[in-house]
N, C-alpha and C positions, 0 to 999 in steps of 0.2 A: 275457145277452148273446151273442152269436157268438163264437168263439175269439178273435178279435182283442182287443186291449187297447181300443180304441177303433174304433167306426164311425160314418163319416161317412153324410148329412149330420147336422151340427150345429145343433141348435134356436139361432137368433139370436133373442134378446127385445128389443125396444125398448122400456125402461121409463120413459123420459122423453120429452116433446113435443121432437123433435130435426129438423132439417130434412133433406129428402130428400137433399141433397149429401153430408150426413154419411153417412147409410146407404149411398148410392152408393158414395162412397169406401171405406168399409169391406167392401164386397163386392166392388169393384174390387181394392184393394189387396191383399187376403188372396187372391183368384185369383191375382194376380200374383206373389204371395209363395208361392204353393204348388208351385212349380216348383223344382226341384234338378237341377244339371246337364244340364240339357235335356231332362228328363222332364216327360210332360203335365201342363198346369195344371189344376187342379180347382175347379169351385164347391164349396164344402164347406159352405155354410149352407142352411139351409130356414128363410127368415124367417116366424116365426109370425105369421099374421095373425088368428088366431081363437082363444079359448080353448075352442072345442069340440073335443073330442076325436076328434071326426067328420071334422074338417077335417085331420086329422095323416094324412101320408102313409102307405101301408101297407106292409109290409115285401116284398110280392111285386113291387111297382113302385119298388123303393129307386133304381134307376139314376137316374131322371129327376127326382129331387125337390130340385133344387138352386134356389136362387133367384139369378139372376144380375143385374146392374145394367144398366139402368137399373130400378128399381122403378118400378109404376105411380104416376102422378101421382094424389095421393089418398089414397093408403095412409095408414092409420090403425091404429097398434098397439093391439090390446086390452089390453096389459098396461103402457100408459102410467098412471101414478098414485101410482108409490112415492114415500114421502116422503123416503127418503134412497137411497144407492146400495144399501147392505147389505139394506134392504125388496126393492127390487126382485129382487137375487139370490137371496134366500130365496123370494120367491115365485113365481120363475121354476124353483127346484129343486122347489118342490113342486109344481107344475104337473106338471114331467117325471115326477116320482116317482109320480103317479096316472096317468100315462099308460096306455093298453093296451099289452099285452107285443109286439103286431104292428106298433106305430108303427114308422116307418122314420126314426128319428133317434137318436142315441146318448142312451141314458138315464142316464149319468153325467156326460158333460163337454157344456157348453154354452157359449154366448158371450150377452154383454149389450152392448148400446149406449145409452147415459144422457146426460144433459146435461155430465158429466163428461168423457164420450169426445167431444163436440162442442167443448169447450173446449181440447183437445190439438191444437195447431197442426198436426201430420202426422196426427192422427188416431190414435184409441186404441180397442182393443176390451177387455173383461174378458171372461178366459178362466175356466171355472169347472168345479170337479169335485165332486162329491159322493161323499163318504167319503174314507177314509185312503189311504195308499199302495197297498192291498188293495181298494180300491173298497167298503169296508165302512164302515157307521156313517151317521150323519144329518149331521155336520159338511160346511159346504162351504168348500172351500180357492177362492181367487180371486186372479188377478193380471191386472194392467193391463198390457198389451202393445201395442206399435203395430200396426195393422191390417195392415200388409204382412207382420209376423211371424207374424201369426196363423195364417196359413193353413198355412206351414212346419211350426210348431209343432204344430198341429193333426192336419194330415196324417201327421206322423212320430212321433205320439204313443204309446209303449209303456211297458210297465212300466219305472219309475224315470226316465222322462223328465222327469215332471213335477218331482221332488223335484231332479233335476239343475239345472233351471231356476231353480228357486227358490232354490237354494244358491250359484248365480252370482251374486255379489255385482258383478261387472264390468259386469252387463247393465243394471244400474240397476233391475231388477225386484223386487218386493217382494211375498211371498206373504202373504196374508190369511186368516184361518179365521175363520168364524162358526160358535160352538157353538150346536146346537138341541136 
């Protein structure tokens, strides 16, 4: 990975059959939430629309590889089919771990939308990290946060920020760990 702690765009995996409006809301809300103090808003996600690594944007064209709302009518995620939230998160992590080095998405941090995301009234996104606080190991850490907060959280992700958010009990966010 380049010198920074996290590189956007972040892969966004849809692992359950959810509505277009849920996906569009997550994309739009994270875009709106990516601005702080008047700094520019950013589209932070690349919606994964194929399981083929050849469809993954390449490093040399990183700047234009963001998915903006609205998504095309007829979009169908190839990652749908997980029997549980954790299974979907693990499958997404495994896919990213096998991605070619020149893929233009962060290889350690990603996001997931699933049926539980759709059930949240204001919309939520699972943000996930492969590895420990040094980005080493196979465990997958994940938190469910409001879609609006996802943009700001991921845009500002740096060393220690994940742990700080996970330890902040006032936010109501709970960190989960999947050992594999």
